[in-house]
C-alpha positions in Angstrom: 12.8 0.8 -20.9 11.6 -0.1 -17.4 13.9 -0.9 -14.4 12.8 -4.5 -14.7 14.0 -4.8 -18.3 17.4 -3.3 -17.2 17.8 -5.9 -14.5 16.7 -8.7 -16.8 19.6 -7.6 -19.1 22.0 -7.6 -16.2 21.0 -11.1 -15.2 21.5 -12.3 -18.8 24.9 -10.7 -18.9 25.8 -12.2 -15.6 24.6 -15.6 -16.7 26.6 -15.4 -19.9 29.7 -14.3 -18.0 29.4 -17.4 -15.9 28.6 -20.0 -18.6 30.2 -18.9 -21.9 33.8 -18.4 -21.0 34.3 -22.0 -19.9 32.6 -23.3 -23.1 34.5 -20.9 -25.4 38.0 -21.0 -24.0 38.2 -24.4 -22.5 40.8 -25.2 -19.8 42.0 -22.4 -17.6 44.5 -22.3 -14.9 43.0 -22.5 -11.4 44.4 -19.1 -10.4 42.6 -17.5 -13.3 39.3 -19.4 -12.4 39.6 -18.2 -8.8 40.0 -14.6 -10.0 37.1 -14.9 -12.3 34.9 -16.3 -9.6 35.8 -13.6 -7.2 35.0 -11.0 -9.8 31.6 -12.6 -10.5 30.8 -12.7 -6.7 31.6 -9.0 -6.5 29.3 -8.3 -9.5 26.5 -10.2 -7.7 27.1 -8.2 -4.5 26.9 -4.9 -6.4 23.8 -6.0 -8.3 22.1 -7.0 -5.0 23.0 -3.7 -3.4 21.7 -1.9 -6.5 18.4 -3.8 -6.2 18.1 -2.8 -2.6 18.7 0.8 -3.4 16.2 0.9 -6.2 13.5 -0.7 -4.0 14.1 1.7 -1.2 13.8 4.7 -3.6 10.6 3.3 -4.9 11.7 3.0 -8.6 11.4 -0.8 -8.5 8.2 -2.6 -7.6 8.2 -5.3 -4.9 7.3 -8.0 -7.5 10.1 -7.0 -9.9 12.5 -6.7 -7.0 11.7 -10.2 -5.6 12.0 -11.7 -9.1 15.4 -10.1 -9.9 16.8 -10.8 -6.4 15.8 -14.5 -6.5 17.5 -15.0 -9.8 20.7 -13.2 -8.6 20.7 -15.2 -5.4 20.3 -18.5 -7.3 23.2 -17.6 -9.5 25.2 -16.6 -6.5 24.6 -20.0 -4.8 25.5 -21.8 -8.0 28.8 -19.9 -8.2 29.6 -20.7 -4.5 28.9 -24.4 -5.1 31.1 -24.5 -8.1 33.9 -22.8 -6.2 33.7 -25.3 -3.4 33.6 -28.3 -5.6 35.9 -27.3 -8.4 38.8 -29.8 -8.0 38.9 -31.1 -11.5 40.2 -29.5 -14.6 37.9 -27.3 -16.7 35.9 -29.0 -19.4 37.0 -29.1 -23.0 36.0 -26.3 -25.3 32.5 -26.3 -26.8 32.3 -23.2 -29.0 29.1 -24.3 -30.8 27.3 -24.7 -27.5 28.5 -21.3 -26.4 27.2 -19.7 -29.6 23.8 -21.4 -29.2 23.5 -20.3 -25.5 24.5 -16.7 -26.5 21.7 -16.6 -29.0 19.1 -18.4 -26.8 19.6 -16.5 -23.5 17.9 -13.3 -24.7 15.3 -15.1 -26.7 14.4 -17.3 -23.7 14.3 -14.3 -21.4 11.9 -12.4 -23.7 9.7 -15.4 -24.2 9.5 -16.2 -20.5 8.5 -12.6 -19.8 5.9 -12.6 -22.5 4.4 -15.7 -21.0 4.7 -15.0 -17.3 5.2 -11.3 -17.0 3.3 -8.2 -18.1 4.6 -7.0 -21.5 2.2 -4.1 -21.5 4.2 -2.6 -18.6 7.1 -2.0 -20.9 5.0 0.4 -23.0 5.8 4.0 -22.0 2.2 4.9 -22.5 1.2 2.6 -19.7 3.9 3.9 -17.4 3.4 7.6 -18.0 2.5 9.8 -15.0 -1.3 9.9 -14.5 -3.2 13.2 -14.5 -3.8 14.6 -11.0 -7.5 14.7 -10.0 -8.8 18.2 -9.5 -11.6 19.5 -7.3 -13.7 19.8 -10.4 -13.1 16.2 -11.3 -14.2 15.1 -7.8 -17.3 17.3 -8.1 -18.1 15.7 -11.4 -17.7 12.2 -10.1 -20.0 13.0 -7.1 -22.6 14.4 -9.5 -22.5 11.3 -11.6 -23.0 9.2 -8.5 -25.9 11.3 -7.4 -27.5 10.8 -10.8 -26.9 7.1 -10.7 -28.6 6.9 -7.3 -31.8 8.4 -8.7 -32.0 5.3 -10.9 -30.9 2.9 -8.2 -32.6 4.1 -5.0 -32.3 0.6 -3.3 -28.5 0.6 -3.5 -27.7 1.2 0.2 -23.9 1.1 -0.3 -24.3 3.8 -3.1 -26.2 6.1 -0.7 -23.5 5.7 2.0 -20.8 6.4 -0.6 -22.7 9.5 -1.7 -23.2 10.7 1.9 -19.5 10.3 2.5 -18.6 12.2 -0.7 -20.9 15.1 0.2 -19.4 15.2 3.7 -15.9 15.3 2.3 -16.9 18.2 0.1 -18.5 20.1 3.0 -22.0 19.7 1.6 -23.4 18.5 4.9 -27.1 19.0 4.3 -26.9 16.9 1.2 -24.8 14.3 3.1 -27.5 14.0 5.7 -30.1 13.4 3.1 -28.0 10.7 1.5 -27.3 9.0 4.8 -31.0 9.1 5.7 -31.8 7.0 2.5 -29.6 4.2 4.0 -30.5 4.6 7.6 -31.6 1.0 8.1 -28.3 -0.2 6.6 -26.2 2.3 8.6 -27.8 1.1 11.9 -25.7 -2.1 11.7 -22.3 -0.3 11.5 -20.9 1.8 14.4 -18.5 3.7 12.1 -21.3 4.7 9.7 -23.5 5.7 12.7 -20.7 7.9 14.1 -20.1 9.5 10.6 -23.9 10.1 10.3 -24.0 11.7 13.8 -21.0 13.9 13.0 -22.6 15.0 9.7 -25.9 15.9 11.4 -24.1 18.0 13.9 -22.2 19.9 11.2 -25.3 20.3 9.1 -27.4 21.7 12.0 -24.8 23.8 13.7 -26.3 22.7 17.0 -23.7 20.3 18.2 -24.0 16.6 19.1 -27.4 16.7 20.6 -30.8 15.3 19.6 -30.6 12.6 16.9 -26.9 12.9 16.6 -26.5 11.9 20.3 -28.9 9.0 19.8 -26.9 7.7 16.9 -23.7 7.9 19.0 -25.3 5.9 21.8 -26.5 3.4 19.2 -23.0 3.0 17.9 -21.6 2.4 21.3 -24.2 -0.3 22.0 -22.9 -2.1 18.9 -19.2 -1.6 19.9 -18.5 -0.1 23.4 -14.8 0.4 22.4 -15.4 2.1 19.0 -12.9 4.9 19.0 -14.8 7.4 16.8 -18.0 7.0 18.8 -16.1 7.3 22.1 -14.6 10.6 20.9 -18.0 12.0 19.8 -19.7 10.7 23.0 -17.1 12.5 25.1 -17.6 15.7 23.1 -21.4 15.4 23.4 -21.2 15.0 27.1 -18.9 18.0 27.4 -21.4 20.1 25.4 -24.2 18.9 27.7 -22.2 19.8 30.8 -22.0 16.1 31.8 -18.3 16.1 32.9 -18.5 12.8 34.6 -19.5 10.8 31.5 -17.3 13.0 29.3 -14.3 12.0 31.3 -15.3 8.3 31.3 -15.7 8.3 27.5 -12.4 10.0 26.8 -10.5 8.0 29.4 -11.8 4.8 27.7 -10.5 6.2 24.4 -7.0 7.1 25.6 -5.5 3.5 25.4 -6.4 3.5 21.7 -4.6 6.7 20.9 -0.9 7.1 20.2 0.9 8.4 23.3 2.1 12.0 22.9 0.1 12.5 19.6 -1.9 15.7 19.1 -5.1 13.8 19.7 -3.7 12.3 22.9 -2.7 15.8 24.2 -6.1 17.2 23.2 -8.0 14.4 25.1 -5.9 14.8 28.2 -6.4 18.6 28.2 -10.2 18.1 27.8 -10.3 15.6 30.6 -8.4 18.0 32.9 -10.8 20.8 32.0 -13.8 18.6 32.8 -12.3 17.6 36.1 -11.9 21.3 37.0 -15.7 21.7 36.3 -16.5 19.2 38.9 -16.2 15.9 37.0 
């Protein structure tokens, strides 16, 4: 049974605790009513605290948490209103009504969930842990995508996805080939241009020169503040011995980097080294 189902039962029990006693037993002394109301308020507080704990632990989804909390808060407000305005005697007994409510509450709850909720989520089959994807699974998916692209050579997004997949797997030459198929499409996106340039550098082993540097410059023309491209441009300038431009690129990148992070420290160290070289 899911956490949501448990909380639904708690709500039904709390509702029954509020409604049924007055109908079943009739008049009560005010002191007894006050004790009952205090006890119910304590139950509500405990249930709200439990909901918060389950959400923080991740065992209750945000949607289920909000639904259960809203219902509890509504009942809590109802209890407070009754406590403030309860100056008259309790109503007469109505045991038939109490019996009907006792039967209808769970039926109404199940019917409402069937109409508005997701009954399939209660099936243990649907909530069982999923199998972890292995490297072989990923390789198989990439192979299927590559085969699909042979039948759909005009799918530019598909070639980009294939290029990224090959890059992730360290198959840089194949990644370059895939990116090249979508070069016209890539030319409009600075992030794709930077990724393409980076892949070319890793495939050739010759650094960020030649076409890789051209792609970086092209990306910065589209977006002069693009972080990935600024980083690669600074690295390319450093490789070329152009300390002045290398410093300029990385100093422009620094405001976008979290202060004190590993990347921030690396950039600052690189800038200092380039300054020592005469930048």
